[in-house]
N, C-alpha and C positions, 0 to 999 in steps of 0.2 A: 406874821407871827401872831399867835395866840391871845386873844386879850381875857382869858381865864387861866389862871395861874400860872406857871413856868412855861415858859416856850417849848420844854421838853416834857412837859405833861403826857402828850399824846401819845409820843415817841417813846417813852418809859411803860406806857398803857399796851402800846402795840409789838414791843420789840424789848420785853424786859431783860432776856439774857444778851441782848446788844448794845442796849445803852451807852458801855463805856465805846465800842468800835464806833457807833455812830457819832459820838459827840466828838470824838477824835476829828472824823472824816469830814466832819459838819466843817472844823474849824481850819480844815486843810483844803478846803474843795467848796468853792463857792458855788458852781452849780450844783452839785449835793446840798449843801445848805440852803440852796433855794427850794430844792426840792421838798425839804424839812418845813420851810418857811410853810411853802403852799400847803401841805398835809395840815400844819396845824391852823391855817386861814381857814380851810373847808371844813374843817372838824368843827371850828367855832364857830361857820355859818351855819351848819348843819345843830349845832347844839343850842343855838340861840334862836333859829328861825326854820329850823326843820319842819315843823308842823305846820306852817304858814308860808311855805314856798309851794309853790305850786307840783302838781305831781312830778310833771317832765322834768324840772328844775331841780326837785329832790334826787331824782333820779340820776339826772347827771351828776349831780354833787358826789353820790355814793358811788359811781362808776369813777369818777374823778380820784376821789380818797381810794379805792380798790388798787388804780394804777401806780398811784403815787405809793403807796405800800407795796406793791411790785416792784417798784424802780429803787427803792431803797434797800429792801430783801437783797434783790439781784446786785447792786453795786456793793454791798457789804460783804456777801458770798464771795464776789469775784476778788475783794480783796483778800479776803482770807484765804482763799486758793491761791493766791499769788503771792503770797507772803512766804518770804524763804522759810526754810525749814530750820529749826534749831538744832544747833552742830552741838554735837553731844563731845565728851572728852572721854577717850578708852585708854 
């Protein structure tokens, strides 16, 4: 979990249009919550120690952040596509 600000700060910055869906999924799915926590942790590391990290370590952190962002995007997209369509009263 991020030590800078609210735990969802990085999620809000990266996925502003999906914050509500991510928050909901995070409370329902512990695996997804771990992915979000890992993203927050890595971003905190990058923000606090980024320039002090060895170049390869910094690159690894950046690649991990991108991977976690992709996991979050895909997971939310799958949830949105599998949601039941709204029934219309005719």
